[in-house]
N, C-alpha and C positions, 0 to 999 in steps of 0.2 A: 530412569527408564522413560523413553519418549512415548507419548500417547498420540492417538489419532482423534481429532475432533471434527465433527461435521457441524458447521455453524451457519446460522441464518443471520443476515443483516436486518436491521441495524444492530450494532454491538452494544453491550451493556458492561458496566463494571464487573458484574458477576461472571460474565463470559470471560472477560480479560483476565480476571484473577485465576482462572483455571489454566491459562496458557503459559507454558514454560519453554525456554529455549530448546530447540531440537524437536519439539512437537510438530506433527504434520497437521495442517488445517485444510479442510475442504470447505470453501466458502460458497454459499448459495444466497441469492437475493440481489440487492442493488449495490453496486460499487461505482465509483466515479473515477474518470481518468483526469490527470493533470500533470503537466511537466513544468519546467522553469518559468516560461512566460505566463502561463495560467496561474501559477502559484503567486507570482509577483502581483498580478491583477487582484487575486483573492485577498492578499494581505493589504493592498492599497484600499480595497473596499472596507475591510475590517477597521483599518486605521481611521477612515472617514466616518465610521459608524453606519455604513450603508449595508443594504441587504445583499447577501450572497446568492448566486444562482442555484444553490442547493443548501439544504440544512446540514450543518456539520455535526449535529448531535448524533453520536453513535455511528458516524459515517466511516467509510473506508475509501482511501484514495489510492489508485493504482498508477504508478509512474510509467506511462506508456505513450508512445506516439504510433498508433497502429497504421499499417499499410492500408490502402484502399480495399474495400470488400470486393470479392469476386461475385458475379451474378448469383443470386440466391443465397448468399451468405450475409450475416449481419455485420461482419468485420473481417479485415484481412489479418495477416500475421500480427500478433500482439504480445511481443516479448518485453520484458521489463527493461527500464532505463536505469542507468547508474544513479543511485539514490542521493549521494552526498551533495549533488547540485541543488537539491531541495532543502538541505540542512538550514540555510538562513531563514526559511519560511515555516518550517515544520513546527517549531515550538509555539508560535502564535496560533496556528491552526489547532494544535492539541489543546491549548488553553481555551479555545472556543468550541470544543466538543468533539473534534476528530478522535477516533478511537484506534484506527489502524492505518498504516500505509504499507504499500507493497512495492518492492523494487528489487534491485540487486546491488550487492556490495555493502560494505560496512557504513555505519553512521558515526557522526561526530559526537563528542561528549555532551554538548548542549542538547542534542536530540535525545540521547540516552537519559539525561537528567529530566528532560521534559516528559518522557514516557513514564518515568517513575512518579513524578509529581502529578501527572494528569491521568494516570491509570490507562496507558496505551501500550500498543505493541507495534513492532516493526516486523513485517513478514517478508521473507525472501521468496521470490519466484525464480524459476530456473531459466537462466539466460541460455539462448540457443534452442529453446523449446517453444518458440513463438507460434508455430502452426498448431502444435498440440494444445497450448493454452487457449488459442482462439476457438477451439472446439468446445470449450466450456462456456463460451460467451453466446448466449441465446438471443440477445437483442442489444443493439447499440444505437443511441441517438445523440446527436450533438445538442447540448443544452445551453452552451455559452461560448463566446469567442470563436465563432466559426471562421473568422479571418485568420486565426492561427493554424488553420488547416489540420495537419496531423496532431498538433498540440492543443486543439480545441478541447474544451471539457465535454466529455461524453458521459451519459448515464448508461451503464452496462447492467444487463440482467445476466447473472452468472449462475451456473449449476455445477457444484463440486469443483470450483476453481482451486487448483492445488498450490499450496505454499508451505513454508516452514517458518516457525517462530525463530527469528534471528536475534531479536532483543525483546525481553519481556518487561513487565512493570516492576520487576524486582531488581533491575539493574544488571541482570545477566546478559552476556553477549556471546552468541554462538561463534562469531568470527574469532574472538579472543580465545575462547575455550577450545575451539578446534585447533588453533595454532599450539596452545599449551599441550593438548593431548598428543599432537603429532611430535612435538619436541621430546615428550617423555619416551616415545618409541625409539628415538635416536640415541638415548643415553645408554 
Protein backbone atom coordinates (compact mmCIF):
# COMPACT_ATOMS: atom_id res chain seq x y z
CA UNK A 1 0.00 0.00 0.00
CA UNK A 2 1.40 3.40 -1.00
CA UNK A 3 2.16 5.97 1.67
CA UNK A 4 2.33 9.75 1.68
CA UNK A 5 5.52 11.35 3.02
CA UNK A 6 6.09 15.03 3.81
CA UNK A 7 9.87 15.38 3.77
CA UNK A 8 12.31 18.21 4.41
CA UNK A 9 15.70 18.37 2.74
CA UNK A 10 18.53 17.51 3.12
CA UNK A 11 17.74 13.80 2.97
CA UNK A 12 19.24 11.12 5.20
CA UNK A 13 19.58 7.35 4.97
CA UNK A 14 16.80 7.02 7.54
CA UNK A 15 14.41 9.03 5.32
CA UNK A 16 15.41 7.10 2.19
CA UNK A 17 14.82 3.72 3.94
CA UNK A 18 11.16 4.66 4.47
CA UNK A 19 10.44 5.37 0.79
CA UNK A 20 9.04 2.63 -1.43
CA UNK A 21 7.95 2.67 -5.06
CA UNK A 22 4.53 4.18 -5.55
CA UNK A 23 4.77 6.36 -2.43
CA UNK A 24 3.84 10.02 -2.83
CA UNK A 25 6.45 12.49 -1.60
CA UNK A 26 5.96 16.18 -0.85
CA UNK A 27 9.40 17.76 -0.63
CA UNK A 28 10.09 21.00 1.21
CA UNK A 29 13.41 22.78 1.60
CA UNK A 30 16.30 23.22 -0.83
CA UNK A 31 16.67 21.28 -4.08
CA UNK A 32 18.99 21.99 -7.02
CA UNK A 33 18.38 22.01 -10.76
CA UNK A 34 20.74 20.42 -13.26
CA UNK A 35 20.48 18.92 -16.70
CA UNK A 36 22.94 17.29 -19.12
CA UNK A 37 25.47 20.11 -19.54
CA UNK A 38 25.56 20.94 -15.82
CA UNK A 39 25.90 17.25 -14.90
CA UNK A 40 28.90 16.97 -17.20
CA UNK A 41 30.53 19.95 -15.49
CA UNK A 42 29.80 18.56 -12.00
CA UNK A 43 31.35 15.19 -12.86
CA UNK A 44 34.41 16.88 -14.38
CA UNK A 45 34.89 18.81 -11.12
CA UNK A 46 34.58 15.60 -9.08
CA UNK A 47 37.08 13.81 -11.32
CA UNK A 48 39.57 16.67 -10.79
CA UNK A 49 38.96 16.65 -7.04
CA UNK A 50 37.62 20.20 -7.16
CA UNK A 51 34.85 21.75 -5.09
CA UNK A 52 31.27 21.63 -6.41
CA UNK A 53 28.99 24.69 -6.43
CA UNK A 54 26.80 23.00 -3.78
CA UNK A 55 27.16 20.22 -1.23
CA UNK A 56 25.96 16.87 -2.57
CA UNK A 57 25.53 15.36 0.91
CA UNK A 58 21.81 14.66 1.28
CA UNK A 59 21.02 16.74 -1.80
CA UNK A 60 18.20 16.44 -4.31
CA UNK A 61 18.70 17.32 -7.99
CA UNK A 62 15.70 18.17 -10.17
CA UNK A 63 16.17 17.63 -13.90
CA UNK A 64 14.58 20.80 -15.24
CA UNK A 65 15.27 23.69 -17.59
CA UNK A 66 12.70 26.22 -16.39
CA UNK A 67 11.24 28.92 -18.59
CA UNK A 68 11.91 32.56 -17.65
CA UNK A 69 10.00 33.87 -14.64
CA UNK A 70 7.07 36.21 -15.14
CA UNK A 71 7.18 39.46 -13.15
CA UNK A 72 6.70 38.79 -9.44
CA UNK A 73 7.31 35.03 -9.79
CA UNK A 74 10.48 33.19 -8.72
CA UNK A 75 10.49 30.88 -11.76
CA UNK A 76 8.61 30.12 -14.96
CA UNK A 77 7.14 26.75 -15.91
CA UNK A 78 9.31 24.04 -14.38
CA UNK A 79 8.41 20.61 -15.72
CA UNK A 80 10.70 17.59 -15.48
CA UNK A 81 13.18 16.61 -18.16
CA UNK A 82 13.58 13.05 -19.41
CA UNK A 83 15.96 11.47 -16.93
CA UNK A 84 17.87 8.83 -18.88
CA UNK A 85 20.07 11.57 -20.39
CA UNK A 86 21.61 12.00 -16.92
CA UNK A 87 22.24 8.25 -16.47
CA UNK A 88 25.97 8.43 -17.36
CA UNK A 89 26.53 10.99 -14.57
CA UNK A 90 24.13 9.90 -11.83
CA UNK A 91 26.13 7.02 -10.25
CA UNK A 92 29.17 9.22 -9.51
CA UNK A 93 26.93 11.90 -7.97
CA UNK A 94 25.22 9.26 -5.81
CA UNK A 95 28.62 7.94 -4.67
CA UNK A 96 29.46 11.49 -3.60
CA UNK A 97 26.38 12.04 -1.44
CA UNK A 98 23.41 12.78 -3.71
CA UNK A 99 20.30 11.16 -2.18
CA UNK A 100 17.56 11.80 -4.72
CA UNK A 101 17.00 12.93 -8.27
CA UNK A 102 13.72 14.02 -9.82
CA UNK A 103 12.71 13.72 -13.45
CA UNK A 104 10.46 11.76 -15.77
CA UNK A 105 10.83 8.40 -17.45
CA UNK A 106 12.65 5.25 -16.45
CA UNK A 107 16.32 4.85 -15.49
CA UNK A 108 19.00 2.48 -16.68
CA UNK A 109 20.23 -0.49 -14.66
CA UNK A 110 23.49 1.27 -13.67
CA UNK A 111 21.46 4.01 -11.96
CA UNK A 112 19.15 1.47 -10.28
CA UNK A 113 22.20 -0.43 -8.97
CA UNK A 114 23.76 2.81 -7.73
CA UNK A 115 20.55 3.77 -5.90
CA UNK A 116 20.76 0.43 -4.04
CA UNK A 117 24.48 0.74 -3.30
CA UNK A 118 24.31 4.38 -2.16
CA UNK A 119 20.87 4.40 -0.49
CA UNK A 120 19.18 6.79 -2.90
CA UNK A 121 15.85 7.20 -4.66
CA UNK A 122 14.64 8.35 -8.03
CA UNK A 123 11.48 10.44 -7.85
CA UNK A 124 9.17 11.01 -10.80
CA UNK A 125 7.51 14.37 -11.31
CA UNK A 126 4.48 14.75 -13.53
CA UNK A 127 5.31 15.76 -17.08
CA UNK A 128 2.80 18.28 -18.43
CA UNK A 129 2.26 19.86 -15.02
CA UNK A 130 5.05 22.44 -15.30
CA UNK A 131 2.94 25.44 -14.26
CA UNK A 132 1.50 23.55 -11.29
CA UNK A 133 4.94 22.39 -10.15
CA UNK A 134 6.25 25.97 -10.44
CA UNK A 135 3.70 27.03 -7.80
CA UNK A 136 5.57 24.90 -5.22
CA UNK A 137 8.83 26.78 -5.94
CA UNK A 138 9.08 29.74 -3.56
CA UNK A 139 12.54 31.00 -4.52
CA UNK A 140 15.03 30.33 -7.31
CA UNK A 141 18.55 31.63 -7.76
CA UNK A 142 21.25 30.70 -10.25
CA UNK A 143 24.28 29.46 -8.32
CA UNK A 144 26.49 28.11 -11.14
CA UNK A 145 26.97 28.04 -14.90
CA UNK A 146 24.84 31.07 -15.74
CA UNK A 147 26.14 30.76 -19.31
CA UNK A 148 24.01 27.62 -19.67
CA UNK A 149 20.88 29.81 -19.38
CA UNK A 150 17.87 27.51 -18.70
CA UNK A 151 20.30 24.69 -17.88
CA UNK A 152 22.23 26.69 -15.26
CA UNK A 153 22.30 25.20 -11.78
CA UNK A 154 19.66 26.82 -9.60
CA UNK A 155 19.07 26.58 -5.89
CA UNK A 156 15.32 26.22 -5.39
CA UNK A 157 13.38 26.63 -2.19
CA UNK A 158 10.33 24.40 -2.50
CA UNK A 159 7.24 23.76 -0.42
CA UNK A 160 5.32 20.52 -0.86
CA UNK A 161 6.89 19.76 -4.25
CA UNK A 162 4.91 16.69 -5.44
CA UNK A 163 6.57 13.54 -6.77
CA UNK A 164 6.29 9.76 -6.71
CA UNK A 165 8.96 7.22 -5.78
CA UNK A 166 9.81 5.51 -9.09
CA UNK A 167 12.94 3.64 -7.93
CA UNK A 168 13.70 2.91 -4.30
CA UNK A 169 16.87 1.80 -2.53
CA UNK A 170 15.60 -1.78 -2.55
CA UNK A 171 15.86 -2.15 -6.33
CA UNK A 172 12.15 -1.89 -6.97
CA UNK A 173 11.08 -0.11 -10.16
CA UNK A 174 7.63 1.45 -10.50
CA UNK A 175 7.90 1.56 -14.30
CA UNK A 176 8.53 -2.20 -14.52
CA UNK A 177 5.94 -3.02 -11.85
CA UNK A 178 3.37 -0.83 -13.60
CA UNK A 179 3.83 -2.68 -16.88
CA UNK A 180 3.64 -6.06 -15.09
CA UNK A 181 0.42 -5.06 -13.31
CA UNK A 182 -1.11 -3.82 -16.56
CA UNK A 183 -0.22 -7.02 -18.39
CA UNK A 184 -1.91 -9.08 -15.64
CA UNK A 185 -5.20 -7.30 -16.43
CA UNK A 186 -4.89 -8.31 -20.09
CA UNK A 187 -4.77 -12.07 -19.36
